[in-house]
Each structure stands twice: as structure tokens, then as C-alpha cells.
N, C-alpha and C positions, 0 to 999 in steps of 0.2 A: 547274787546275793548285797547289799549295799554293806558299807557300816555304820553304826551306830550315830541316829542324829537327833540333835535333841529338835526334839516339836515345840518352840514352847505356845504359839497359838492354838494345840491341842494341850499341852499336860503332858506331854510323855517322849521317853529315849523312844524311841521305835530304827528296827531294823525289817529295810523293804525287801519282798523278795520277786525274783526274776520274773515270776506267775500272775503277778497284784496284790501277792497274798502281805502281810505282815504284823511281825512282831514289835508288841511295845509293853513299856513298864509306866504306869500313869501316875501323874506327880501332882501332890501339889502343894505351895511354898502357901504358910504364914511364918507370916516374922522371922525368922534366922532359921525356921523349920523346911524343912524338904519333906514331904507324907509320900507313902511310896502305898497304894491302896490295893494296889492287880497289881498283878503279868500276863502278859496272854501270847499266846505262844501257837501259829495251826499246828491241829492235829499235825502230819503233817513232815513237820520239823521239828517236832516233840524229839529228845532224846543227842541233839544235835550241841547243846552246848549255849541254845541262841540265849538265855533267859541268861544263863552265866555271862555273856557278854553283853545286856544292857545292862545287869546289875552292877558287870563290875563298871563300864564306863558313866554310870548315874550317877556310884560312890565318888568316882573320879571329880563330877562334876562337884558333886554339893562341899569334896571336902576344896576346890580348888575357892568354888565363892564361899566358904565360909558357913556352910551351913550344915545344921544338926540333925540327921537323920529321927522319920521314924517312919518304922521297919513293920504296919499294921499287914500290909501281904505277904499272907505264908514263907513265898519263896524264897521275898530278898529278907523275910529272920533268920531262915533254916542259913540262907547265902549267909550274913554278917554273924551268923555264930559256928556257922566251923569255919573262918575265918577273924580268926583277933585281930590280924592288924588293920581294922575297922571298929572295933571297939569303939576305938574313942569320937567316933563321928556319932555315936546314939544321944541323943537327944535324951537327959534329965528326967527319970523317972519310967521312963524306956525297956530296962532293963529286960524287963518281965515277957515282952514282949521276946525275947531267944529263947523265950523255954520251952524246951520238947515236950 
């Protein structure tokens, strides 16, 4: 399994596996915000913390780039809900996306 990489051309953070499968967190940048609409982890890799690794890297990148986060993906919303240290990254008006 490789490290998380930002595939700018595809608009996603991804982890490639030795078997050719790829886990990814898709994103779109709009103005000063980064929107995370969808996260995919191949079934055989579920439950191994892969999506959390993607979220950590994606949110660290957003912070480094000065972008605000719109967590439309349910995984990102859940991740941010349980990690208060990420709440300062939320784009204004998106607090409701963290409600379970």
C-alpha cells in the first residue's frame, strides 16, 4: 500500500494498493473552499483505517493551503464530527453537515 497522494488531475486524494485497487476521496475546489463529495474504499480494504488516512491527509492539505472544508461526504462529516481539532476548517454555514 502506498502513501496518500493528491492526484490533482483526477481531483482526488488516493491510496494505491499492490493489487491495482485504489481508495480515494474526491474533491472539488471552489474559490477558497474544498468540497469533499465522495470517498471510496475497495471492499477488501474496508475497516482498516484507509478512509481515515485519506481524511487526515486531505484535511492537512486543506489547512496548509488555507482552504475551508465542505464535508458533503458522509464519511468526512462523521470524521470531522469526531475530531474537534478540524472544526476550524469548516466553511461558514456548513456546521449542519456534521449533525448525525
